[in-house]
N, C-alpha and C positions, 0 to 999 in steps of 0.2 A: 427416657423422659415420661410424664405423666401424660402431657398433653397428646404425644404420640400414641402411646398404649390405648386410651380414649379413643382415640380417632381409628385406629385398627380393629378395639371391640366393636365398634360403630360400622365399620366396613364388613365384618365378619356377621353381624345381624342382618346387614341389610343386604348379603349374598344371596340367600333366597330369592329376594327379592328382584335383583338383578337378573337371576338366571329365568324368573318369569317374565322379566319384561325383554328380554332377549329372546324367549320362546315365543310371544306375543308378536315381536318383531318379524323373526321369521317365518312366521303364518302367512305374513304379507311379501316378504324376500325370504328365500330359503337360504340365500347365501350367510345370514346372520347365524345359521344352526352348521355350515361349513366351518372346520379349522377351530371349533369353538373352546378345544383343549389349550389352544393358545392362549385363550383369555386367562389361563389360569399358570401361564408361563411355559407352557410345552411348545416352546418355537424349535424350529429345526435348528440342529446342533451343526454349527458352522465348521466347515473345515478347516477355517483358518484363525488367526488369533490376531488380533490388533484391529478389528475392523473397526471402520469409521461407521457411527450410528444416528441418522437422523429420525427424528419422530415428526410427523405431519400428520395430523389426527382426521383430516378430512380433503375433500377433492380441492377447497380454494385453497389448503396451505402444501398439496402437493405440487398445485400448478405454479404457487410462490415461489419454490423451491427449484422447481424444473431448471431454470439454468444455471443455477448452483450446482445440482448433482451434474449436469451435463459437461458442466468445466471441469468439475473434479474427474469424473469417469475419463475426460481428455488427457489432463494434465497428469494424473497418476493412475494410470491405467491396471497398475498391479494393487493397489489400495483398494481392498474388498470393500464395498459400500452395503450397509443394510437399512432400508426403510421401514419403520412402522407405522400403522395406521390404526385408528380405531373405529374407522367403519368399513363395509364391502366397496362402498363406491369410492372411497379411496384407495383401497385395495385393487381395485378394476383400472382406476386412473394411473397408479404406480407400475400395473403390468401392461397398461397400453403406451406409455412414454419411454420405459426402459426395458421392458422386455425381461429377459435374464440377465441383463447385465449387472442388476442389483439384488442382493436377498430382501425376502419381504416376510413380515409377521406382523400379526396383531399385538397391539401393547396389552400387557397384562394389567388386570385389575390390580389397583395399589394394596395389595395383600403381601406381607412379607413374604412368605413360602413362594408365593407366585412370581416376587419382582426375584428375588435371591435366583429361582430357578432358570428366569427369562437371561439373567445375566451369567450365569453359570453356562448356558448352551450357546450364547452368542459370543461371550468374550469382547465384548467392545472395549477398544481404548480411549475415544472421546464420545461423547455425546452430543448430539446437536438438538435442541428442542424448539419448535418451530412454535413461535406467537405468544400461547396462554396457558398453555399447561403445566400445571404445579401439583405434582404428586409427591406428596411429604415422604413415604416410605419409598420410594423409586429414587429421589434426591438424595435422601439419607444414605441408603445403601450403596450407591453410585459413590456417595463422597468415601464412605469408609472401606471400598476396594481403590481407592485412589485413582477413579476415573474422574475426569474433570469434564463438566457440564455447561454447555453454551445455551442460552436464551437467544435467539436470532429472529430479527422481524417483532421484535417483543412487542407487545400490545396491551391494556388492562382495560377496561371500563370501568366506568363507577360502579356499574352494575356486576361486572365481577368482583369488584373490591368488595361490594356488600356481602355476596357469597361466599367469601372466603374468611368475611369475619364472622359466619356461622360457626367455623370450624372451632373445636375445643382449644381456642387461646390463639392468640398472634404469635407468641413464641413458636408454635407450631410451623407456621409459614416461614417465621425467620430461620429457624432452625435451617428449615428446608434448603432455602436460599444461600444458606452460608456456604453451601458447597459448590455452588455456581462461580465459576473463575469469569465469567464474561455476560453480563445482558447487553444486548445490541437492539437498543429502542429505536421505534418508528418515529417518535416524536418526542419532546420534552415534557408533556405531560404523562404520557407512559412511563419515561423514566422516571418522574418524581413519584408516580404511584409504585413502581418497583421497591423505590428508597424507601417509601413510606412503609410498605410490606414487609421490609427487612433486608433488602439486598446492600450490600457494602457500596456505599456511593462512589470509591475509586474502581469498582469493577462497573459500573452503568455508563453508558456514554451513549448518544442519539447518533446513528449514521441513518436514518430515513427508512423508506418502506420497499421490500424489495419487489413488489408488486408493480410500481415506476418501473422498472427494470424488464416489462414483460417484452419478450420478441414475437412477433407473429411470424407463424408458420409460413412457407413460401408459397404454401398453395393457397391461402386462405381467402384470399379477392378471388382467385379463380373457383373455388367451391360455392362464394356467393353468387358470381354470375351465372355460374351452372345453373344454381336454384332459380334466380330471376328468369333466366331463359327458358325454362320448362315452366315455371309460375305464371310468367306473364311481365316483360321488363318495365311496361307504364304503369303497373297497378302500386296503388299506394299498399307498404308492405310495414308491419311494427311487428316487433316481438316483444315478449312477456319472459324473460328469463330467469331461472332458479326460482320459480315460485313456491309456495307452500302452501298448504292444506289450510283453509281458510281465507285466503285471497285469490287462490283460483276461479271462484265463481264470480268474484269483482273485476278480474280479467276479460271473464265473457260477458259480465252486461256490459262492460266499456266496450268491447269488441260490437256488441250489437247497438250501442251509439253511433261505433264508427261509421258501420254499416248503412245506416240513414243517410248519410252525407255522400259517403262513396261506396254504393252497392258492390264494386269489385274489390275492396280493401281485403287483404289477406293478414290474418293475425299467424303466428309464429309461436309456440309457448311450449317453454321446455320447463317442466316441474323437476325441483330440485333433488327430489328423492324418487326412486325407480317404482316404490310401492305405490305412488301415487297415478303412474302413467296411465294405467286402465281406469282408473276413476274420472282422470281428467278427459280423457278421449268419451269416454262415456257421457260424461256432462256436456260436452259442446257437441253430441249427437243430440242428446236430448233439447237442448237451446234451439236445434234447427239448423245447426250450422254443415254445411257440407265439409264432413273432416276428412282427413287422411294422417297416417302417422308413419313416422321412418321405419320402424318395425315392420309396417305392412304394405305400403305402395311406395315406399322409399322416400319419394319427393312431392311437392302437392303440383296439381295441374293448374289451368286457368280456370278451373271451376272452383277449386278448393278455397273454402272460407277459413276454415282452421287448419291448422297443421302443427299435429302433436311431436316433439322432438322426443319421443321414447327410447332415446340412447344417451352413452355416457361419451365425453371427451369430442364433441362435435357443435358445440355451441359456438366456436369461433367463427366458423364458415356459414351459420345460420346469420350469427350476427351482422358477417358481411353483406347478407341478403336484405337487410332492412334499410328503412328510411328512421325509425325512430326505436330506441330500447327505453322500456321498462325494466328495472331490476328489483326481483320480487325478496322476499324476506325482510319488505320495508312496510307492506300494509298492515302486518300483523307484528308483534314486538319480538322478532326472531334477531332483530338487530341489523339487517342488511347482507348484500354480498358486494362482489368486486364491481365497481360499476368503472375502473380502469379498462375493463376488458373492451366494451363498447366504446368508450371515449377514443380508444386508440386506434380505432375504426373510421373514428371521424363522426360518431354518430350522435346526434341528441340524445340526452338520458333524462327520464324520469325516474323520480325516488319516491317511495311514500315516506309517513311521518317519522317512522323508526328505523334510525340508521347509525345506531350507537355502537355500532360494531367499525364501522368505517367514518368516525366522525371527521376526522381533519381532511381525509380524502373527500368525503362529500362536501362540507364545507369550502375547500377549496373549487371545487368545480362548480358550486353554487354562485360563488363569488367573481369567478371567473366569467360567469354565464355560460359553462358548459354543460349545466344540468340546472334542472328544476324539480321543486319538490311539490307534492299533491298533499294538500290536508288531510284527505280520507279517500276511501275507497270511492266513493261517489263523484268524485272530482276527477278521476284517474281518465276516463271516456272522455270529456270535454277537454282535457289539455294534449290528449293522443290526437284528437282532431284538431286541435288548434296548430300542432307541428305540423301537421300533416298538409295542412292546408297553405302553410309558408314554408316554401322551399329556402329562401333568404335566411331566415330566422334558424334554421336547422343549419344550414351551411355554418351559420356566425358562430353557432352553439359547438359544433363539431370542431372549427378550427382553435375555439377557447379551450376544449378538451384537450387536445394534442398539445397546446402551450402547455396546459399543467402537468401532462403527462411526460413533457420532455425538461421541464424545470425540476422534476422528481427524482429523476434518474440519478443515481449513483451508489445506492447501497450494496449493490451486489460485489462491487470491488471491495469495499470495508470488509462485509462478512466473508467474502474468500479469503481474504488477508487473515483476518481472526482466526476462521477455522484452519488455514494452513498452519499457522502460528501454535496452535493447540494440539495438531498432529504431530510437528515437527518437536515438541517438547515432550510429548506422549512417546516418541520413539528413539529418545535421547536415553540410555541406561541409565546417567547420573541424574535425570530428571527429578525435581523434587515437586511435591504437592503443592499447590499454590496456598 
């Protein structure tokens, strides 16, 4: 197919730039340079055949499928599971959640040779892609091998639609999606976008969003209480979570505004990417805040004004220590992050103007009164201040968020059943390709 040949040629031409980009990232985060051969399909050769393969690109997607993976590990303990990610933070989260109970590798670049090598070494019988990852060579070669692919928790923003349109021909995406046996979409909007891209209508259905099926760890409230016990139980505490470069200074400016009214207020800030940990800590100290870090002093004390959560996988415990949560990636056009995590803890939630990755969830929370939007960076400080001043409003918002979360549950059961069905079909000797 000409479109796929052109696409592949473009990828080969861009490969040197991708390597340069990885090297630059590796200068800030050495984990990008480790296991780099896996990016070209040199995954570990698995000792078993018929592996169930799940791809979750980064931390958010890994968290979304955590309950699904735990269910599969419990219900089918003899079934080998492999998770692939695209980022070191995703890899670290896989190891943190599942240890050596699952295999892990980085997803290879979408080069035919790399994809073939990856599939040969891992021998999956069923592939499960989480949310938005559409790679034409991967999808096409998997279909040629008779491996069914599912896209679960499927979402597709209008921005992603425009991005796919840049590729050499709509037929390229249509051909890739032709091998997908089920698209389990978060919403009817997402389902319709997948149909428009070329997914067969009879294979697309709406099951809801896995993120609503969030289960809180048994110790999360205890961790939050422990943080408050050492930091000061009566203080006003707010958290800025999953912040990105370009909005972290806005968070520090907002905290300066808060401190004018609440001199003992505490900011917990959790940068999204590890390469930002040091820069955010330095910026907080340069702003004059008495600053501690998770990697250094472990916990804030009663004098700490800013605490940098420079670790991975501990966000929920620190959410539980806060009164108000701002979810980052939304002051800059990143598209936002998971607002259901703080909502699950009954927090009043703030977001910025850019939440296109979570349109339905954010709209539902705002409509129900569980979240509020700030129009610009300068409005963050006053918005946090208003909520810290009004405990009744915070309580009302927290209760509304919990109701939205409860109403949205149910996707996990549907997705688990769909994955189980495809695994049963794949294990049947007489099974035919869809």
